[in-house]
Steps between C-alpha positions, in 0.01 A plus 500: 500500500288769337407857586132589492249750634130530579328672211201654677297704254764514226397268215267669255273236351477707184878540467695262728798503261600849619526378860678173427740673262600734784545205736719325244712812445558537875645152536223376731424137418162438659185642654274432796150534357240680714157344473395706803444805278217317324315417822572733790439444869224761500317316223534172688366648825197643322436179307514699174731278300635651180374392157835330435460275802139430407609376158589148389850353501509515122409868506773564756757315289406723209522813717855421612616363164653835383706519821621142460590542134680830553703366794605201291580723202753699708629202696365618837400219737203520735682364803228538763160656552297676767140395570216737590508586872355471752299227327295424809237676708452363849156349559387563141482152349313633198789728404765244594360241261546753223851573629597134461369507144702817436813342645460188286468720191811691611692173535394410148617837365827475694575168330389641164750786530771250586558568870550231764444709813192692609497719812171477690496729802404336828191631678530772763227446760694484830406857594138388543524126565847429643812321374380143552179561304700675228743211455219243486307707246810531283571127508145428381522784244811359335391136528210577267749617236680166482291343219523810278873544565562138405275529196691795355845408630566813705663541841308724742714743701412657833648839594597685818233759574448805719196681634445875495209629704472875561852527354641271769704221338506163673580138427249286313467147367830340393711786637585246770722287281474197726125516447559525125722190507239309696223597257698416186613163633147415613356591160761302309422201719133533407592538133737203501758702305677835501201704387553793738796727560582855605550837335727699727404868500806705594306825538245348737783360713663846509171662595472269803863535603585136431853365490533429128769232516342312789156514337623359171682221684189397694307459173790331321423306183131582532581837339419459132455864398574854614330837526789746524427866576594774744320724749558749781401258783174697528297428187490215247635714218617235251788730413808420296765311704786686667309829490396552864737607775445573868694825504717731294795279581361241264424208731266276301159416644495151350781263596581405144822322595316287755234414244756396238705305755184317606428401140857376467468303826202303366640453150224701333518463121161629389406819322594838646168679479425863585156624611541873445179562309400818684809696405547355155144561386531874573814552292483683164504253213831629363693401816344158558774310320759666726298410809457141385874491431568622855302206637686266268833636623401450864375152414826407328688632803294278734549200272878563490510472878305175501716312250 
């Protein structure tokens, strides 16, 4: 089992060695590569796709080549990736056709960087169209990815989501884990193989007050990857784990023991990946290695309890 973290905006295409050297020094073994920074949700909604996603596959391979070579140079694996989100605009077929092209290119780049898993956020539309419509739209959305996923040999992961409207947080697609199980199993039946799985987001579960151990057990072996981060049960902060408490007495907001026990229950043996990009990206450069090392230490602690 490896420790890894989502890189966000870190890698400098002009000098990726500085970043990967720091990762290596910290003891972290892998990264979750964020393609979502190259094509944001706002760009997708407006239909203004970035020059990178308007380029050819060969041009994209060349663009990401320095990242690939630097990661390999320092022995850092790209263990998973994160697709642009939300790569869908309801009732805008013109934009959605371009989204499918963007997703296929992302699958190609994911494979090029060496990752097996790619997180593609499910579509939140229940607040306007209802849960049944939302589930049906998502099934069709992911079904269209089957040929590209097979072509590039990647496994597409759904994730538990939340909705925040006027600062009111509520459940969204795949936060009902029985719904998530139903969707994954349906999609794998369509695919004829295990082409879909789940990325369990600990922070999103905390935000919605979910029982961590029970949630992990419902999903079971469908969990292929993790997004581990902390919050205050009010906002999706993507903070470092074990940093938020409910009071001065030190009661933790996230049930970390329940989460770890759930992983042990299902025999999880994948990568222990942290999605703390918000906090990490704001740190001064001279303390990044220490912060990365903190994540590695927490990761090794989690792994020690699973073995």
